[in-house]
C-alpha positions in Angstrom: 26.6 8.7 2.4 27.9 5.7 0.5 29.6 3.1 2.6 33.4 2.7 2.5 34.5 0.4 -0.3 37.4 -2.0 -0.5 39.8 0.8 -1.6 39.1 2.8 1.5 39.6 -0.3 3.6 42.9 -1.1 1.9 44.2 2.4 2.7 43.3 2.0 6.3 44.7 -1.5 6.5 48.0 -0.4 5.0 48.4 2.2 7.7 47.4 -0.2 10.5 49.6 -3.1 9.4 52.7 -1.2 8.3 52.6 1.7 10.7 52.9 5.4 9.8 53.8 5.7 6.1 55.8 8.4 4.4 53.8 10.6 2.1 55.2 9.1 -1.1 54.5 5.6 0.1 50.9 6.5 1.0 50.5 8.3 -2.3 51.9 5.3 -4.1 49.2 3.0 -2.5 46.5 5.5 -3.4 47.7 5.7 -7.0 47.7 1.9 -7.3 44.2 1.6 -5.9 42.6 4.5 -7.9 44.8 5.0 -10.9 44.9 8.7 -9.9 47.9 10.7 -9.0 47.5 12.7 -5.8 49.5 15.5 -7.3 47.1 16.1 -10.1 43.9 14.8 -8.5 44.2 16.3 -5.0 40.5 16.7 -4.6 39.9 13.0 -5.1 42.5 12.2 -2.4 40.9 14.7 0.0 37.5 13.2 -0.7 38.8 9.7 0.2 40.4 11.0 3.4 37.3 12.9 4.4 35.0 9.9 3.9 37.4 7.6 5.8 37.6 10.0 8.7 33.8 10.5 8.9 33.4 6.7 9.3 36.4 6.3 11.6 34.9 9.0 13.9 32.2 6.5 14.9 34.9 4.4 16.6 36.9 7.4 17.6 39.9 6.8 15.3 41.3 9.3 12.9 43.5 9.1 9.8 45.9 11.9 10.3 48.9 13.5 8.5 51.7 15.3 10.2 55.3 16.5 9.6 58.4 14.9 11.2 60.0 17.9 12.8 63.5 16.5 12.4 63.5 16.1 8.7 60.4 18.0 7.5 58.8 14.9 5.8 55.1 14.3 5.9 53.7 11.0 7.3 50.2 9.5 7.5 48.9 7.3 10.3 45.8 6.1 12.1 45.5 7.3 15.7 43.0 6.7 18.5 41.3 9.8 19.8 40.3 8.3 23.1 42.3 8.8 26.3 41.0 6.7 29.2 42.2 3.8 31.4 40.3 1.2 29.4 42.3 2.1 26.3 45.5 1.2 28.2 44.5 -2.5 28.6 45.5 -3.5 25.1 49.0 -2.2 25.2 52.1 -4.4 25.2 53.9 -1.8 27.3 54.0 -2.1 31.1 53.0 0.7 33.5 56.7 1.5 34.3 57.5 1.5 30.5 54.6 4.0 29.9 55.8 6.2 32.8 59.3 6.1 31.4 58.1 7.1 27.9 56.2 10.0 29.4 59.2 11.1 31.3 61.3 11.1 28.1 58.7 13.0 26.2 58.5 15.7 28.8 62.3 16.0 28.9 62.4 16.4 25.2 59.7 18.9 24.7 61.0 21.1 27.6 64.6 21.0 26.2 65.5 24.8 26.1 67.7 25.0 23.1 65.0 23.9 20.6 67.0 20.8 19.5 64.1 18.5 20.6 66.5 15.8 21.8 68.1 14.5 24.9 71.1 12.2 25.4 70.7 8.5 26.0 72.4 8.9 29.3 70.0 11.7 30.3 67.1 9.5 29.4 68.4 6.6 31.5 68.8 8.9 34.5 65.2 10.2 34.4 63.3 9.6 37.7 60.0 7.8 37.3 58.9 9.0 40.7 58.0 12.3 39.0 55.3 10.5 37.0 53.3 9.6 40.1 50.0 11.4 40.3 49.9 14.0 43.1 46.7 12.5 44.5 48.4 9.2 45.4 49.9 9.7 48.8 51.3 7.4 51.5 50.3 7.6 55.2 53.2 10.0 55.8 51.9 12.5 53.3 54.5 11.7 50.7 53.6 10.5 47.2 53.1 6.8 47.1 55.5 5.3 44.6 54.6 1.9 43.2 57.3 -0.7 43.6 57.3 -1.3 39.9 58.5 2.3 39.3 61.0 2.2 42.1 62.5 -1.1 40.9 62.7 -0.2 37.2 66.3 -0.9 36.4 68.8 0.6 34.0 68.7 -2.5 31.8 64.9 -2.3 31.7 65.1 1.3 30.6 67.6 0.5 27.9 65.4 -2.3 26.6 62.4 0.0 26.7 64.2 2.7 24.7 65.1 0.1 22.1 61.4 -1.0 21.9 60.1 2.5 21.6 62.6 3.3 18.8 61.6 0.2 17.0 57.9 1.0 17.3 58.6 4.6 16.1 57.5 6.3 19.4 61.1 7.5 19.7 64.0 8.0 17.3 67.7 7.7 18.0 71.1 8.2 16.4 74.2 6.1 16.6 75.9 8.7 18.9 73.2 8.2 21.6 70.8 11.1 20.9 67.1 10.5 21.4 64.2 12.4 19.9 60.5 11.9 19.3 59.4 9.3 16.8 56.8 9.9 14.1 54.1 8.1 16.1 54.6 10.6 18.9 54.2 13.5 16.6 51.0 11.9 15.2 49.5 11.0 18.6 50.5 13.9 20.8 49.4 16.8 18.6 46.7 17.9 21.0 48.8 17.1 24.1 51.4 19.6 22.9 48.7 22.3 22.7 47.0 21.4 26.0 50.4 21.6 27.8 51.5 24.9 26.3 54.5 23.5 24.4 56.0 26.5 22.6 54.7 26.7 19.0 56.3 27.6 15.8 55.5 31.2 14.9 54.9 30.3 11.3 52.7 27.2 11.3 51.5 27.3 15.0 52.4 23.7 15.5 54.5 22.6 18.5 58.1 23.7 18.1 59.8 20.6 19.5 62.6 20.8 17.0 63.0 24.5 16.0 65.4 27.4 15.5 65.2 30.0 18.3 65.6 33.8 17.9 69.0 34.8 19.2 67.5 37.8 21.0 67.6 36.4 24.6 64.4 38.3 25.5 62.4 37.0 22.5 60.5 33.7 22.7 60.0 33.2 18.9 60.9 29.8 17.5 60.5 28.5 13.9 60.8 25.1 12.4 63.6 24.7 9.9 61.2 23.8 7.1 59.1 26.9 8.0 62.3 29.0 7.8 62.9 27.6 4.3 59.4 28.6 3.3 59.5 32.0 4.8 63.0 33.2 3.8 63.0 31.6 0.3 60.6 34.3 -0.8 62.7 36.9 -2.6 61.2 39.9 -0.9 61.0 38.3 2.6 62.9 40.3 5.2 65.1 38.0 7.1 64.3 39.2 10.6 62.5 37.7 13.6 58.8 38.1 13.1 58.5 38.9 16.8 61.2 41.3 17.8 62.6 42.4 14.4 66.1 41.3 15.2 68.2 39.8 12.3 67.5 36.1 12.0 71.0 34.6 12.1 70.1 31.0 12.1 69.4 30.9 8.4 69.2 27.5 6.7 72.1 27.1 4.3 71.4 27.8 0.6 67.9 29.1 1.5 67.8 31.1 -1.7 68.1 27.9 -3.7 65.3 26.1 -2.0 62.6 25.0 -4.4 59.2 25.6 -2.9 56.9 22.7 -3.5 53.6 23.4 -1.8 51.3 20.6 -1.2 48.1 19.9 0.7 48.3 17.2 3.3 44.6 17.3 4.1 42.8 16.4 7.2 45.6 16.8 9.7 43.2 18.1 12.3 40.3 16.4 14.1 38.2 19.5 14.0 36.5 20.4 10.7 37.8 23.4 8.8 35.9 25.6 6.5 39.1 26.8 4.8 40.1 23.3 3.6 43.3 21.4 4.1 46.4 23.2 5.2 49.2 23.8 2.7 52.5 22.1 3.3 55.7 21.4 1.4 58.1 18.5 0.7 61.6 18.6 2.0 64.8 16.5 1.9 64.8 12.8 2.8 64.9 11.6 6.4 68.2 10.6 8.0 66.5 9.5 11.3 63.9 7.9 12.1 46.8 14.5 26.1 46.5 15.6 30.6 47.6 12.1 30.8 47.4 11.3 27.1 51.1 10.9 26.5 50.9 7.4 28.0 47.4 6.9 26.8 48.5 7.5 23.2 51.2 5.0 23.6 48.7 2.5 24.7 45.9 3.3 22.3 47.8 3.0 19.1 49.6 -0.2 20.2 46.2 -2.0 20.4 44.8 -0.1 17.4 45.7 -2.6 14.7 44.2 -5.6 16.4 40.8 -3.9 16.7 40.4 -1.9 13.6 40.2 -4.8 11.1 36.8 -5.5 12.6 35.5 -2.1 13.5 36.4 -0.3 10.2 34.3 -2.8 8.2 31.4 -2.7 10.6 31.2 1.0 11.5 29.6 2.0 8.2 27.1 -0.8 8.3 25.9 0.2 11.8 24.6 3.5 10.5 
């Protein structure tokens, strides 16, 4: 296979230096480098992504696309597929900060109404003691809680939330609502699956932010953008695909939604014989595994400092 050229490296470096990019930003860079529009030259873009990921696999990184569940927009980013203690050494976050992030993620994904958010106050009141591994016990048989977790103050938690929002691990609103950031959606995809986070009945991805069937005995949940896709079809019956009850949580003006299907390409680590999955564009954003929640936070933080060297050398090592 031919080595990666400067165009491939530029795409990788743009994601590493600027963080996850919206689909239109990533496509704009691709168009500037190749002179090809991703819309009309989809196969060329997919070939670029496939070649990049085959080379990145040697250093256990992946260029991945995912959808922000709060606004439905597609983003691209580079993630580290390794989850071990060594990968945590390069992070700028402390052990208590990582434990706090993990506690916030768990609270958000287990939120029962499908809003995928918690209040700032609820986040500040999360107990880090729950993040202590069960195998770590004191002489009295109770879990040993490191002093750093015990003494993690409210002001430290507030500062950590601000940092996590700035680094796009979390998102927040002016009225004090906290959700997952796009980097969390990129990094925690397999953690969601391994921890049995309820999935969307349409796309089978984790339904962190989703509409729930109003039949109390039904567990079906669907992303808003998946609802748009399903119910915008003229002959689609607007009922729950699980229990058949009328789906009352319809997105407004669903009949007027313009369906724009688009392949993101290479959103999964595992190869697929059926090709890239089909996705769609939606309205603009208003907001910004196992132990891999914390590991993902650590890995991607140190990712940019290492990849300048490894992405250039990986193909030459073959």
